[in-house]
All heavy atoms as an XYZ file, in Angstrom:
672
protein
N     -28.523    -80.477    -65.620
C     -27.891    -81.044    -64.512
C     -27.483    -82.464    -64.860
O     -28.094    -83.103    -65.607
C     -28.847    -81.034    -63.313
C     -28.171    -81.609    -62.100
S     -28.583    -81.246    -60.445
C     -30.177    -80.587    -60.305
N     -26.363    -82.926    -64.299
C     -25.773    -84.264    -64.538
C     -26.676    -85.342    -63.884
O     -27.680    -85.072    -63.252
N     -26.223    -86.594    -64.085
C     -27.007    -87.710    -63.524
C     -26.512    -88.018    -62.089
O     -25.399    -87.699    -61.729
C     -26.811    -88.956    -64.385
C     -25.420    -89.526    -64.349
C     -25.419    -90.816    -65.195
C     -24.075    -91.494    -65.068
N     -24.043    -92.766    -65.750
N     -27.416    -88.589    -61.319
C     -27.100    -88.904    -59.906
C     -26.326    -90.206    -59.981
O     -26.681    -91.227    -60.533
C     -28.370    -89.120    -59.077
C     -28.188    -89.568    -57.653
C     -27.501    -88.520    -56.832
C     -29.558    -89.897    -57.037
N     -25.064    -90.254    -59.280
C     -24.222    -91.382    -59.374
C     -24.226    -92.114    -58.039
O     -24.146    -93.331    -57.985
C     -22.806    -90.935    -59.725
C     -21.844    -92.122    -59.729
C     -22.789    -90.212    -61.088
N     -24.289    -91.381    -56.891
C     -24.260    -91.979    -55.591
C     -24.902    -91.063    -54.609
O     -25.084    -89.879    -54.871
C     -22.847    -92.283    -55.172
N     -25.333    -91.613    -53.438
C     -25.783    -90.774    -52.338
C     -25.008    -91.156    -51.106
O     -24.417    -92.290    -50.984
C     -27.338    -91.032    -52.132
C     -28.132    -90.636    -53.322
C     -27.619    -92.487    -51.800
N     -25.068    -90.281    -50.129
C     -24.292    -90.463    -48.806
C     -25.096    -89.742    -47.754
O     -25.450    -88.531    -47.931
C     -22.857    -89.899    -48.941
O     -22.197    -90.101    -47.792
N     -25.361    -90.358    -46.644
C     -26.066    -89.730    -45.607
C     -25.253    -88.705    -44.912
O     -24.032    -88.751    -44.895
C     -26.429    -90.857    -44.597
C     -25.357    -91.900    -44.880
C     -25.011    -91.750    -46.349
N     -25.861    -87.691    -44.288
C     -25.223    -86.675    -43.497
C     -25.431    -87.037    -42.023
O     -26.572    -87.238    -41.594
C     -25.779    -85.277    -43.740
C     -25.177    -84.246    -42.913
C     -25.663    -84.897    -45.250
N     -24.278    -87.175    -41.347
C     -24.392    -87.581    -39.911
C     -24.781    -86.422    -39.028
O     -24.969    -85.312    -39.439
N     -24.916    -86.750    -37.703
C     -25.417    -85.778    -36.741
C     -24.489    -84.518    -36.593
O     -24.897    -83.442    -36.260
C     -25.601    -86.410    -35.378
C     -24.408    -86.914    -34.744
C     -24.645    -87.493    -33.356
C     -23.375    -87.994    -32.741
N     -23.634    -88.538    -31.453
N     -23.197    -84.660    -36.987
C     -22.258    -83.552    -36.937
C     -22.116    -82.854    -38.255
O     -21.258    -82.073    -38.519
C     -20.943    -83.981    -36.356
C     -20.942    -84.398    -34.987
O     -21.733    -83.887    -34.166
N     -20.157    -85.464    -34.586
N     -23.001    -83.214    -39.205
C     -22.919    -82.573    -40.535
C     -21.919    -83.151    -41.429
O     -21.603    -82.630    -42.499
N     -21.343    -84.339    -41.094
C     -20.278    -84.939    -41.920
C     -20.874    -85.930    -42.836
O     -21.947    -86.547    -42.584
C     -19.232    -85.639    -41.047
C     -18.472    -84.671    -40.147
C     -17.503    -85.320    -39.200
O     -17.734    -86.444    -38.758
N     -16.394    -84.730    -38.926
N     -20.250    -86.129    -43.960
C     -20.601    -87.179    -44.929
C     -19.412    -87.853    -45.528
O     -18.323    -87.329    -45.347
C     -21.519    -86.531    -46.036
O     -22.145    -87.680    -46.804
C     -20.796    -85.586    -46.885
N     -19.580    -88.895    -46.171
C     -18.444    -89.655    -46.815
C     -18.611    -89.545    -48.320
O     -19.740    -89.650    -48.875
C     -18.469    -91.136    -46.378
C     -17.481    -91.941    -47.107
C     -18.306    -91.254    -44.870
N     -17.505    -89.339    -49.024
C     -17.507    -89.312    -50.470
C     -17.544    -90.855    -50.824
O     -16.737    -91.587    -50.483
C     -16.285    -88.677    -51.048
C     -16.321    -88.774    -52.575
C     -16.119    -87.235    -50.594
N     -18.705    -91.239    -51.493
C     -18.880    -92.678    -51.823
C     -17.699    -93.243    -52.604
O     -17.044    -92.544    -53.396
C     -20.103    -92.663    -52.664
C     -20.927    -91.424    -52.228
C     -19.800    -90.432    -51.965
N     -17.416    -94.502    -52.404
C     -16.305    -95.159    -53.021
C     -16.290    -95.056    -54.511
O     -15.262    -94.840    -55.192
C     -16.231    -96.662    -52.660
N     -17.509    -95.122    -55.137
C     -17.587    -95.004    -56.610
C     -17.072    -93.691    -57.136
O     -16.458    -93.566    -58.114
C     -19.003    -95.296    -57.081
O     -19.900    -94.365    -56.527
N     -17.390    -92.631    -56.341
C     -16.926    -91.263    -56.673
C     -15.426    -91.147    -56.453
O     -14.734    -90.600    -57.343
C     -17.732    -90.222    -55.943
C     -19.196    -90.291    -56.156
C     -17.163    -88.803    -56.238
C     -19.645    -89.985    -57.609
N     -14.917    -91.665    -55.324
C     -13.504    -91.592    -55.041
C     -12.679    -92.366    -56.078
O     -11.625    -91.825    -56.603
C     -13.198    -92.206    -53.677
C     -13.726    -91.388    -52.503
C     -13.164    -91.896    -51.253
N     -13.151    -93.278    -50.929
C     -14.191    -93.986    -50.359
N     -15.211    -93.336    -49.920
N     -14.029    -95.239    -50.169
N     -13.174    -93.483    -56.510
C     -12.549    -94.220    -57.616
C     -12.603    -93.462    -58.945
O     -11.564    -93.409    -59.674
C     -13.204    -95.614    -57.804
C     -12.481    -96.504    -58.750
C     -13.185    -97.873    -58.796
C     -12.473    -98.755    -59.839
N     -13.140   -100.077    -59.915
N     -13.715    -92.916    -59.318
C     -13.895    -92.166    -60.508
C     -12.931    -91.021    -60.689
O     -12.305    -90.841    -61.709
C     -15.334    -91.667    -60.625
C     -15.724    -91.091    -61.932
S     -17.386    -90.432    -61.920
C     -18.399    -91.835    -61.469
N     -12.705    -90.313    -59.569
C     -11.882    -89.060    -59.634
C     -10.480    -89.352    -58.917
O      -9.768    -88.350    -58.724
C     -12.603    -87.915    -58.968
C     -13.759    -87.460    -59.816
C     -15.084    -87.834    -59.445
C     -13.470    -86.661    -60.936
C     -16.091    -87.372    -60.314
C     -14.573    -86.228    -61.674
C     -15.836    -86.593    -61.357
N     -10.208    -90.548    -58.546
C      -8.914    -90.901    -58.015
C      -8.655    -90.040    -56.747
O      -7.544    -89.477    -56.563
C      -7.734    -90.782    -59.000
C      -7.929    -91.706    -60.207
C      -6.858    -91.466    -61.259
C      -6.973    -92.426    -62.356
N      -7.955    -92.097    -63.314
N      -9.624    -89.942    -55.892
C      -9.524    -89.228    -54.677
C      -9.285    -90.235    -53.554
O     -10.053    -91.192    -53.425
C     -10.882    -88.451    -54.338
C     -10.801    -87.799    -52.981
C     -11.098    -87.408    -55.413
N      -8.206    -90.034    -52.850
C      -7.904    -90.973    -51.729
C      -6.975    -90.270    -50.767
O      -6.831    -89.079    -50.710
N      -6.306    -91.097    -49.812
C      -5.554    -90.551    -48.796
C      -4.441    -89.514    -49.290
O      -4.167    -88.571    -48.618
C      -4.911    -91.706    -48.148
C      -5.844    -92.847    -48.395
C      -6.364    -92.489    -49.747
N      -3.841    -89.803    -50.393
C      -2.843    -88.850    -50.975
C      -3.483    -87.617    -51.647
O      -2.731    -86.716    -51.959
N      -4.739    -87.682    -51.904
C      -5.380    -86.564    -52.548
C      -6.771    -86.299    -51.772
O      -7.767    -86.771    -52.186
C      -5.750    -86.932    -54.010
C      -6.366    -85.875    -54.867
N      -6.370    -85.907    -56.179
C      -6.892    -84.689    -54.531
C      -6.919    -84.845    -56.645
N      -7.337    -84.101    -55.648
N      -6.591    -85.680    -50.657
C      -7.752    -85.664    -49.738
C      -8.567    -84.379    -49.682
O      -9.226    -84.126    -48.748
C      -7.227    -86.048    -48.338
C      -6.205    -85.003    -47.850
O      -5.841    -84.078    -48.499
N      -5.670    -85.261    -46.686
N      -8.417    -83.457    -50.633
C      -9.199    -82.276    -50.611
C     -10.316    -82.315    -51.706
O     -10.030    -82.743    -52.832
C      -8.366    -81.037    -50.863
C      -7.324    -80.663    -49.789
C      -6.522    -79.495    -50.258
C      -8.015    -80.331    -48.481
N     -11.468    -81.915    -51.350
C     -12.578    -81.705    -52.300
C     -13.107    -80.258    -52.129
O     -13.082    -79.740    -51.024
C     -13.681    -82.744    -52.177
C     -13.211    -84.150    -52.547
C     -14.323    -82.773    -50.768
N     -13.608    -79.728    -53.189
C     -14.224    -78.392    -53.141
C     -15.769    -78.520    -53.405
O     -16.181    -79.410    -54.021
N     -16.451    -77.608    -52.748
C     -17.885    -77.529    -52.955
C     -18.300    -76.248    -53.642
O     -17.948    -75.191    -53.262
C     -18.563    -77.552    -51.551
C     -18.296    -78.895    -50.791
C     -17.161    -78.929    -49.998
C     -19.163    -79.924    -50.915
C     -16.899    -80.145    -49.290
C     -18.921    -81.055    -50.167
C     -17.805    -81.146    -49.386
N     -18.957    -76.392    -54.757
C     -19.382    -75.263    -55.575
C     -20.900    -75.181    -55.614
O     -21.627    -76.221    -55.810
C     -18.968    -75.505    -57.044
C     -17.543    -75.591    -57.268
C     -16.750    -76.803    -57.198
C     -16.776    -74.389    -57.499
C     -15.464    -76.759    -57.308
C     -15.351    -74.419    -57.620
C     -14.730    -75.649    -57.574
O     -13.360    -75.668    -57.697
N     -21.483    -74.013    -55.247
C     -22.879    -73.859    -55.219
C     -23.337    -73.250    -56.483
O     -22.868    -72.243    -57.044
C     -23.248    -72.799    -54.062
C     -24.705    -72.571    -54.055
C     -22.785    -73.409    -52.717
N     -24.318    -73.860    -57.146
C     -24.897    -73.501    -58.357
C     -26.401    -73.407    -58.189
O     -27.079    -74.453    -58.282
C     -24.609    -74.425    -59.506
C     -23.165    -74.482    -59.833
N     -22.526    -73.557    -60.632
C     -22.164    -75.348    -59.479
C     -21.222    -73.810    -60.773
N     -21.010    -74.969    -60.095
N     -26.923    -72.237    -57.909
C     -28.355    -72.092    -57.598
C     -28.831    -72.908    -56.424
O     -28.387    -72.658    -55.376
N     -29.619    -73.918    -56.705
C     -30.182    -74.735    -55.592
C     -29.444    -76.082    -55.415
O     -29.889    -76.974    -54.682
C     -31.655    -74.937    -55.874
O     -31.757    -75.815    -57.001
N     -28.270    -76.231    -56.030
C     -27.521    -77.487    -55.883
C     -26.090    -77.276    -55.704
O     -25.535    -76.156    -55.916
C     -27.823    -78.502    -57.032
C     -27.204    -78.051    -58.310
N     -27.759    -77.189    -59.175
C     -25.955    -78.503    -58.874
C     -26.917    -77.067    -60.221
N     -25.862    -77.794    -60.026
N     -25.377    -78.235    -55.142
C     -23.967    -78.145    -54.813
C     -23.217    -79.214    -55.681
O     -23.650    -80.389    -55.780
C     -23.707    -78.427    -53.326
C     -22.223    -78.430    -53.031
C     -24.405    -77.447    -52.438
N     -22.089    -78.806    -56.186
C     -21.272    -79.706    -56.983
C     -19.987    -79.949    -56.147
O     -19.502    -79.036    -55.466
C     -20.863    -79.178    -58.303
C     -22.062    -79.043    -59.268
C     -21.633    -78.448    -60.618
O     -20.439    -78.181    -60.788
O     -22.568    -78.270    -61.424
N     -19.487    -81.125    -56.137
C     -18.236    -81.446    -55.453
C     -17.123    -81.822    -56.485
O     -17.480    -82.463    -57.471
C     -18.447    -82.528    -54.435
C     -17.222    -82.845    -53.562
C     -18.958    -83.856    -55.076
C     -17.479    -83.860    -52.439
N     -15.994    -81.382    -56.173
C     -14.878    -81.655    -57.150
C     -13.571    -81.882    -56.431
O     -13.312    -81.202    -55.402
C     -14.737    -80.444    -58.173
N     -12.711    -82.772    -56.910
C     -11.410    -82.937    -56.276
C     -10.528    -81.651    -56.432
O     -10.684    -80.958    -57.480
C     -10.786    -84.128    -57.083
C     -11.541    -84.241    -58.299
C     -12.915    -83.659    -58.042
N      -9.777    -81.378    -55.489
C      -9.033    -80.121    -55.489
C      -7.530    -80.417    -55.261
O      -7.232    -81.355    -54.593
C      -9.478    -79.111    -54.339
C     -10.943    -78.795    -54.350
S     -11.470    -77.850    -55.805
C     -10.598    -76.342    -55.558
N      -6.715    -79.584    -55.754
C      -5.227    -79.690    -55.573
C      -4.791    -78.370    -54.987
O      -5.310    -77.324    -55.306
C      -4.487    -79.928    -56.935
C      -4.756    -81.285    -57.560
C      -3.957    -81.476    -58.778
O      -2.977    -80.852    -58.925
O      -4.401    -82.311    -59.590
N      -3.903    -78.442    -54.019
C      -3.366    -77.242    -53.361
C      -2.154    -76.741    -54.194
O      -1.214    -77.510    -54.422
C      -2.985    -77.517    -51.908
C      -2.293    -76.294    -51.288
C      -4.189    -78.015    -51.150
N      -2.246    -75.553    -54.554
C      -1.083    -74.869    -55.181
C      -0.773    -73.590    -54.457
O      -1.671    -72.901    -53.919
C      -1.364    -74.537    -56.689
O      -2.567    -73.670    -56.707
C      -1.586    -75.730    -57.526
N       0.518    -73.364    -54.266
C       0.925    -72.162    -53.444
C       1.017    -70.963    -54.331
O       1.844    -70.933    -55.227
C       2.235    -72.463    -52.787
C       2.742    -71.275    -51.957
C       3.373    -71.695    -50.659
C       3.915    -70.652    -49.833
N       3.220    -69.452    -49.709
N       0.205    -69.978    -54.140
C       0.337    -68.671    -54.785
C       0.094    -67.647    -53.659
O      -0.903    -67.645    -52.947
C      -0.717    -68.471    -55.865
C      -0.711    -67.061    -56.402
C      -0.550    -69.519    -56.977
N       1.127    -66.792    -53.432
C       0.954    -65.778    -52.397
C       0.096    -64.653    -52.839
O       0.274    -64.061    -53.886
C       2.333    -65.290    -51.986
C       3.222    -66.382    -51.441
O       2.654    -67.196    -50.625
O       4.352    -66.428    -51.703
N      -0.845    -64.243    -51.991
C      -1.750    -63.087    -52.175
C      -1.555    -62.132    -51.060
O      -1.329    -62.522    -49.928
C      -3.270    -63.489    -52.184
C      -3.648    -64.286    -53.433
C      -3.656    -65.737    -53.394
C      -3.902    -63.698    -54.591
C      -4.033    -66.456    -54.444
C      -4.256    -64.443    -55.691
C      -4.327    -65.796    -55.633
O      -4.669    -66.554    -56.691
N      -1.579    -60.841    -51.385
C      -1.539    -59.776    -50.395
C      -2.908    -59.797    -49.625
O      -3.869    -60.243    -50.179
C      -1.219    -58.467    -50.942
O      -2.332    -58.030    -51.761
C       0.048    -58.482    -51.781
N      -2.949    -59.130    -48.496
C      -4.171    -59.028    -47.784
C      -5.168    -58.181    -48.588
O      -6.405    -58.513    -48.596
C      -3.893    -58.390    -46.411
C      -5.058    -58.472    -45.480
C      -4.791    -57.974    -44.069
O      -3.589    -58.112    -43.640
O      -5.755    -57.614    -43.455
N      -4.617    -57.215    -49.278
C      -5.586    -56.364    -50.083
C      -6.178    -57.149    -51.273
O      -7.336    -57.023    -51.569
C      -4.787    -55.185    -50.688
N      -5.376    -58.023    -51.898
C      -5.893    -58.881    -52.913
C      -6.910    -59.805    -52.419
O      -7.987    -60.011    -53.099
C      -4.729    -59.659    -53.551
C      -3.781    -58.831    -54.446
C      -2.563    -59.580    -54.909
O      -2.088    -60.462    -54.198
O      -2.201    -59.302    -56.070
N      -6.714    -60.397    -51.247
C      -7.712    -61.333    -50.652
C      -8.974    -60.561    -50.315
O     -10.102    -61.059    -50.546
C      -7.108    -61.974    -49.417
C      -6.036    -63.020    -49.679
C      -5.415    -63.395    -48.364
C      -6.554    -64.178    -50.453
N      -8.860    -59.355    -49.784
C     -10.075    -58.567    -49.478
C     -10.791    -58.205    -50.799
O     -12.075    -58.333    -50.851
C      -9.624    -57.245    -48.794
C      -9.170    -57.438    -47.362
O      -9.420    -58.525    -46.821
O      -8.542    -56.526    -46.859
N     -10.107    -57.848    -51.838
C     -10.730    -57.562    -53.176
C     -11.417    -58.802    -53.704
O     -12.485    -58.728    -54.292
C      -9.686    -57.018    -54.132
C     -10.264    -56.668    -55.450
C     -11.192    -55.435    -55.317
N     -11.684    -55.116    -56.682
C     -12.998    -54.953    -57.000
N     -13.859    -54.985    -56.006
N     -13.338    -54.596    -58.186
N     -10.794    -59.984    -53.559
C     -11.391    -61.172    -54.098
C     -12.693    -61.522    -53.340
O     -13.711    -61.976    -53.900
C     -10.450    -62.364    -53.952
C      -9.430    -62.414    -55.044
S      -8.505    -63.917    -55.066
C      -7.150    -63.472    -53.971
N     -12.692    -61.263    -52.046
C     -13.933    -61.459    -51.205
C     -15.056    -60.514    -51.715
O     -16.208    -60.898    -51.827
C     -13.634    -61.175    -49.713
N     -14.669    -59.284    -52.003
C     -15.689    -58.304    -52.532
C     -16.195    -58.816    -53.926
O     -17.410    -58.818    -54.171
C     -15.059    -56.940    -52.755
C     -14.730    -56.217    -51.452
C     -13.967    -54.948    -51.763
O     -13.987    -54.419    -52.902
O     -13.207    -54.521    -50.848
N     -15.318    -59.269    -54.802
C     -15.708    -59.732    -56.128
C     -16.573    -60.998    -56.034
O     -17.499    -61.123    -56.777
C     -14.485    -60.060    -57.026
C     -13.581    -58.872    -57.381
C     -12.324    -59.253    -58.059
C     -14.416    -57.954    -58.368
N     -16.306    -61.854    -55.018
C     -17.126    -63.060    -54.901
C     -18.590    -62.762    -54.551
O     -19.430    -63.583    -54.858
C     -16.473    -63.951    -53.783
N     -18.829    -61.629    -53.948
C     -20.156    -61.235    -53.586
C     -20.957    -60.709    -54.716
O     -22.214    -60.670    -54.670
C     -20.199    -60.253    -52.409
C     -19.555    -60.833    -51.150
C     -19.515    -59.686    -50.094
C     -18.808    -60.272    -48.821
N     -18.597    -59.181    -47.850
N     -20.291    -60.291    -55.790
C     -20.968    -59.687    -56.989
C     -21.682    -60.739    -57.816
O     -21.198    -61.884    -57.871
C     -19.931    -58.913    -57.761
C     -19.401    -57.657    -57.018
C     -18.352    -56.893    -57.891
O     -18.180    -57.273    -59.106
O     -17.730    -55.994    -57.373
N     -22.655    -60.233    -58.496
C     -23.350    -61.218    -59.471
C     -22.458    -61.380    -60.672
O     -21.669    -60.619    -61.010
C     -24.679    -60.572    -59.930
C     -25.753    -60.639    -58.833
C     -27.147    -60.332    -59.408
C     -28.106    -60.462    -58.319
N     -29.290    -61.098    -58.727
N     -22.667    -62.568    -61.301
C     -21.826    -62.905    -62.507
C     -20.550    -63.418    -61.939
O     -20.467    -64.206    -61.036
N     -19.479    -63.045    -62.563
C     -18.129    -63.357    -62.028
C     -17.342    -64.077    -63.109
O     -17.765    -64.405    -64.141
N     -16.077    -64.364    -62.701
C     -15.170    -65.050    -63.569
C     -14.712    -66.333    -62.955
O     -14.716    -66.453    -61.742
C     -13.990    -64.124    -63.828
C     -14.298    -62.801    -64.489
C     -13.072    -61.995    -64.671
N     -12.113    -62.680    -65.543
C     -11.653    -62.169    -66.688
N     -12.001    -61.021    -67.081
N     -10.750    -62.820    -67.389
N     -14.348    -67.237    -63.820
C     -13.804    -68.588    -63.311
C     -12.388    -68.734    -63.905
O     -12.141    -68.420    -65.016
C     -14.666    -69.745    -63.845
C     -14.088    -71.059    -63.466
C     -16.077    -69.564    -63.298
N     -11.496    -69.048    -63.033
C     -10.066    -69.215    -63.390
C      -9.703    -70.661    -63.238
O     -10.025    -71.280    -62.303
C      -9.168    -68.333    -62.525
C      -9.529    -66.849    -62.638
C     -10.324    -66.249    -61.673
C      -9.080    -66.160    -63.644
C     -10.709    -64.960    -61.792
C      -9.399    -64.727    -63.776
C     -10.169    -64.197    -62.833
N      -8.892    -71.156    -64.225
C      -8.464    -72.520    -64.211
C      -7.274    -72.755    -63.239
O      -7.068    -73.844    -62.744
C      -8.060    -73.003    -65.576
C      -9.292    -73.057    -66.563
C      -8.931    -73.688    -67.812
C     -10.075    -73.576    -68.874
N     -10.830    -74.805    -68.923
N      -6.588    -71.675    -62.935
C      -5.434    -71.791    -62.061
C      -5.326    -70.618    -61.076
O      -5.902    -69.572    -61.409
C      -4.071    -71.895    -62.843
O      -3.857    -70.600    -63.460
C      -4.036    -72.994    -63.842
N      -4.655    -70.785    -59.986
C      -4.507    -69.666    -59.054
C      -3.702    -68.622    -59.637
O      -3.829    -67.424    -59.443
C      -3.923    -70.228    -57.732
N      -2.649    -69.044    -60.435
C      -1.747    -68.098    -61.128
C      -2.615    -67.129    -62.084
O      -2.367    -65.965    -62.154
C      -0.669    -68.776    -61.832
N      -3.646    -67.724    -62.763
C      -4.442    -66.934    -63.634
C      -5.262    -65.936    -62.854
O      -5.441    -64.749    -63.248
C      -5.323    -67.837    -64.509
N      -5.752    -66.355    -61.690
C      -6.509    -65.458    -60.826
C      -5.620    -64.270    -60.381
O      -6.009    -63.101    -60.301
C      -7.091    -66.206    -59.647
N      -4.399    -64.674    -59.999
C      -3.456    -63.598    -59.461
C      -3.088    -62.622    -60.585
O      -3.060    -61.406    -60.367
C      -2.167    -64.311    -58.951
C      -1.166    -63.330    -58.479
C      -0.651    -63.699    -57.106
C       0.452    -62.819    -56.702
N       0.033    -61.904    -55.588
N      -2.956    -63.108    -61.781
C      -2.644    -62.173    -62.925
C      -3.802    -61.215    -63.090
O      -3.663    -60.074    -63.365
C      -2.426    -63.003    -64.166
C      -1.987    -62.258    -65.429
C      -1.730    -63.117    -66.603
C      -1.373    -62.348    -67.859
N      -1.184    -63.224    -68.947
N      -5.055    -61.802    -63.065
C      -6.307    -60.915    -63.200
C      -6.290    -59.914    -62.119
O      -6.635    -58.715    -62.381
C      -7.547    -61.846    -63.212
C      -8.771    -60.986    -63.173
C      -9.254    -60.297    -64.259
C      -9.491    -60.830    -61.986
C     -10.369    -59.552    -64.274
C     -10.689    -60.060    -61.944
C     -11.109    -59.471    -63.089
N      -5.965    -60.283    -60.890
C      -6.048    -59.308    -59.762
C      -5.119    -58.183    -60.001
O      -5.423    -57.020    -59.550
C      -5.672    -59.957    -58.424
C      -6.708    -61.007    -57.948
S      -8.352    -60.337    -57.607
C      -7.938    -59.210    -56.330
N      -3.984    -58.338    -60.679
C      -3.079    -57.290    -60.939
C      -3.598    -56.222    -61.922
O      -3.169    -55.108    -61.915
C      -1.758    -57.811    -61.448
C      -0.975    -58.512    -60.408
C       0.429    -58.993    -60.945
C       1.170    -59.644    -59.763
N       2.446    -60.113    -60.183
N      -4.676    -56.600    -62.677
C      -5.332    -55.695    -63.615
C      -6.324    -54.835    -63.050
O      -6.792    -53.855    -63.615
C      -5.980    -56.432    -64.844
O      -7.074    -57.200    -64.281
C      -4.972    -57.431    -65.453
N      -6.709    -55.145    -61.787
C      -7.765    -54.324    -61.107
C      -7.245    -53.067    -60.424
O      -6.188    -52.940    -60.013
C      -8.507    -55.153    -60.081
C      -9.145    -56.427    -60.572
C      -9.777    -57.231    -59.481
C     -10.241    -56.053    -61.606
């Protein structure tokens, strides 16, 4: 596991703030306002996210939901790579 860089309290509504040191490190700000949460066993990782438009059919989205529930799994660097993989199923 990596080192602890900052902490942030969780408010009564479950909200928290991404600490300034982390925002600066990953250049996350008003123009780049999405972060993703990844669960790894008993801890959560947060990462800056970018929105890219890739159209999925409802069947593809349903299949991805099924695959997400399975053990193991694949990681894709881009949405386009995930879409290409979905076509092979």
